[in-house]
C-alpha positions as CSV (number, residue, x, y, z in Angstrom):
1,M,32.8,298.4,-9.4
2,L,31.8,301.1,-12.3
3,C,29.2,300.7,-14.7
4,K,30.3,302.2,-17.9
5,V,28.2,302.7,-21.0
6,S,29.9,302.2,-24.5
7,D,28.9,301.7,-28.0
8,F,30.2,298.1,-28.6
9,G,33.7,298.7,-29.1
10,L,33.7,302.0,-30.6
11,S,34.2,303.8,-27.4
12,R,36.6,306.4,-27.4
13,E,37.2,309.9,-25.9
14,L,36.1,312.7,-28.1
15,A,38.2,315.8,-27.9
16,D,35.3,318.2,-28.1
17,D,34.1,319.3,-24.8
18,D,30.5,319.8,-25.7
19,E,29.0,316.4,-25.1
20,A,26.1,317.1,-26.9
21,Q,28.0,318.2,-29.9
22,A,30.9,315.7,-30.0
23,E,30.5,312.9,-32.7
24,Y,33.0,310.5,-34.3
25,T,32.7,308.7,-37.6
26,T,33.8,305.3,-38.6
27,Q,34.7,304.0,-42.1
28,G,34.0,300.2,-42.0
29,G,33.4,297.3,-39.8
30,K,30.1,295.7,-38.7
31,I,27.4,297.6,-36.6
32,P,25.1,296.0,-34.6
33,V,21.9,297.1,-36.3
34,R,19.3,296.3,-33.6
35,W,20.9,298.6,-31.1
36,T,22.3,301.6,-33.4
37,A,20.2,304.9,-33.8
38,P,18.9,305.8,-37.3
39,E,21.5,308.6,-37.7
40,A,24.2,306.0,-36.7
41,L,23.1,303.6,-39.4
42,Q,22.7,306.3,-42.3
43,H,25.8,308.5,-41.6
44,R,28.0,306.2,-39.5
45,T,28.3,309.1,-37.0
46,F,28.2,308.3,-33.5
47,S,27.6,310.4,-30.4
48,S,26.6,310.6,-27.0
49,A,23.0,310.5,-28.3
50,S,23.3,307.7,-30.5
51,D,24.9,305.9,-27.3
52,V,21.4,307.0,-25.5
53,W,19.6,305.1,-28.3
54,S,21.4,301.9,-27.6
55,F,20.9,302.1,-24.0
56,G,17.3,302.2,-24.5
57,I,17.3,299.0,-26.5
58,L,19.4,297.4,-23.4
59,M,16.8,298.4,-21.1
60,W,14.1,297.0,-23.1
61,E,16.3,293.8,-23.1
62,I,16.7,293.9,-19.5
63,M,12.7,294.5,-19.1
64,S,12.1,291.6,-21.5
65,Y,14.4,289.2,-19.7
66,C,16.5,289.0,-22.6
67,D,14.3,288.8,-25.5
68,R,15.8,289.6,-29.0
69,P,15.3,293.3,-29.7
70,Y,12.9,293.1,-33.1
71,W,12.6,289.4,-32.6
72,N,13.4,287.3,-35.6
73,W,13.0,290.2,-38.0
74,D,15.9,290.7,-40.7
75,N,18.3,293.6,-40.3
76,F,16.5,295.4,-43.5
77,D,13.2,295.0,-41.2
78,V,14.4,296.6,-38.6
79,I,16.2,299.3,-40.5
80,K,12.9,300.0,-42.5
81,R,10.4,299.9,-39.9
82,V,12.6,302.3,-37.4
83,E,12.9,304.8,-40.1
84,T,9.3,304.8,-40.5
85,G,8.5,305.2,-36.5
86,Y,8.4,301.8,-35.5
87,R,9.5,301.5,-31.5
88,L,9.5,298.4,-29.8
89,P,6.7,297.9,-27.3
90,A,6.3,297.7,-23.9
91,P,7.7,294.1,-22.6
92,Q,5.3,292.1,-20.6
93,R,4.9,293.6,-17.2
94,C,7.2,296.6,-17.7
95,P,6.3,299.5,-15.9
96,K,5.0,302.2,-18.2
97,I,7.0,305.1,-16.7
98,V,10.3,302.8,-17.6
99,H,8.8,302.2,-21.4
100,N,8.4,305.9,-21.7
101,L,11.9,306.4,-20.8
102,M,12.8,303.9,-23.5
103,I,10.7,305.6,-26.2
104,E,12.2,308.7,-24.9
105,C,15.8,307.3,-25.6
106,W,14.6,306.4,-29.3
107,H,13.4,309.8,-30.1
108,K,14.1,310.3,-34.0
109,D,15.6,313.9,-33.3
110,K,18.9,312.8,-31.5
111,T,19.0,316.5,-29.4
112,Q,15.6,315.6,-28.1
113,R,16.7,312.2,-26.5
114,P,17.7,312.4,-22.7
115,S,21.3,312.6,-21.6
116,F,23.0,309.9,-19.4
117,S,22.9,312.2,-16.6
118,D,19.2,312.8,-17.0
119,I,18.6,309.0,-17.5
120,V,20.7,308.2,-14.1
121,N,18.7,310.8,-12.4
122,R,15.5,309.5,-13.3
123,L,16.5,306.1,-12.3
124,V,17.6,307.0,-9.4
125,E,14.1,308.8,-8.5
126,L,12.3,305.4,-9.3
127,I,14.5,303.6,-6.8
128,R,13.9,306.0,-4.3
129,F,10.2,306.0,-5.0
130,P,9.3,302.7,-6.5
131,E,5.6,303.1,-5.9
132,F,6.2,305.2,-9.3
133,L,6.5,301.9,-10.6
134,N,3.1,300.8,-9.9
135,G,1.2,303.5,-11.1
136,D,0.2,304.6,-14.7
137,S,2.1,307.9,-14.5
138,S,3.4,308.3,-18.0
139,S,6.3,310.9,-16.8
140,F,8.4,311.5,-14.0
141,P,7.1,313.9,-11.4
142,E,8.4,317.8,-11.9
143,S,9.4,317.7,-8.2
144,T,9.0,314.1,-6.5
145,K,10.5,315.3,-3.3
146,A,7.9,318.3,-3.0
147,S,5.2,316.6,-4.2
148,H,5.6,313.1,-2.8
149,T,6.6,311.3,0.7
150,P,7.6,307.8,0.6
151,G,5.0,305.6,2.5
152,F,7.7,303.0,3.6
153,Q,8.3,303.3,7.5
154,S,12.0,302.3,7.7
155,V,14.9,302.1,5.2
156,D,15.4,298.2,5.7
157,K,11.3,298.0,4.5
158,W,12.2,300.4,1.4
159,L,15.3,298.6,0.8
160,K,13.5,295.0,0.6
161,H,10.5,296.6,-1.3
162,I,13.0,297.4,-4.2
163,N,14.9,294.2,-3.8
164,M,18.0,295.7,-2.8
165,D,18.1,294.7,0.9
166,K,21.6,293.4,0.7
167,Y,22.7,296.8,0.8
168,S,21.0,297.3,4.4
169,E,24.4,297.2,6.2
170,L,25.7,299.9,4.0
171,F,22.7,302.4,4.7
172,R,23.3,301.6,8.4
173,E,27.0,302.2,8.3
174,A,26.2,305.7,6.6
175,K,23.7,306.4,9.5
176,I,20.9,306.8,6.9
177,D,18.3,305.2,9.2
178,D,15.1,307.0,8.0
179,M,13.0,307.9,4.8
180,D,13.8,311.5,5.3
181,N,17.4,310.9,4.9
182,V,16.9,308.9,1.8
183,T,14.8,311.5,0.1
184,E,18.0,313.8,0.5
185,L,20.4,311.7,-1.2
186,N,21.3,312.6,-4.4
187,G,22.4,310.1,-7.1
188,K,26.2,310.6,-6.8
189,Q,26.0,309.9,-2.9
190,L,23.9,306.7,-3.3
191,R,26.4,305.5,-6.2
192,G,29.1,306.2,-3.8
193,M,27.5,304.1,-1.2
194,V,26.9,301.1,-3.5
195,S,30.3,301.0,-5.3
196,A,32.4,301.5,-1.9
């Protein structure tokens, strides 16, 4: 019951302890151009940052209900357009805040892309405060907990609103019975409950 993000079969443990600096290079084989970061295409050098780029494409696929990234463009067109700054537009009905996260994942400078832990925390915030999905907010609030109180009367109503009501029993068993308890949860606790 664990979700793992990898890079299309090239996933491996990296010896370097510094995740931001850890890289590996591949010499041959095919590369899935539509999902691959520009630096990985140019130098065949892969890192957690290039995996973040791929994850941004995966988010786009999910939000577009499995549309093909870059549609019917051939691989040369994809490479040329991405290198000149083109980024996939928001899919129909995709919240702006989610598309902005995708755009951050596709930053040309790999050091400016969010880390996976940052992405997880931000997605957890959207689960905790789904009303941000309906707004025109372009970025995540500095302190969601301090600046916003959820407008849900019960945990059950909140779970139903985010289409996660199948987890109501788990929340009851964990004695999380009001929204104050929910806002005190961190991402690790939420993942632990759902994967238990």
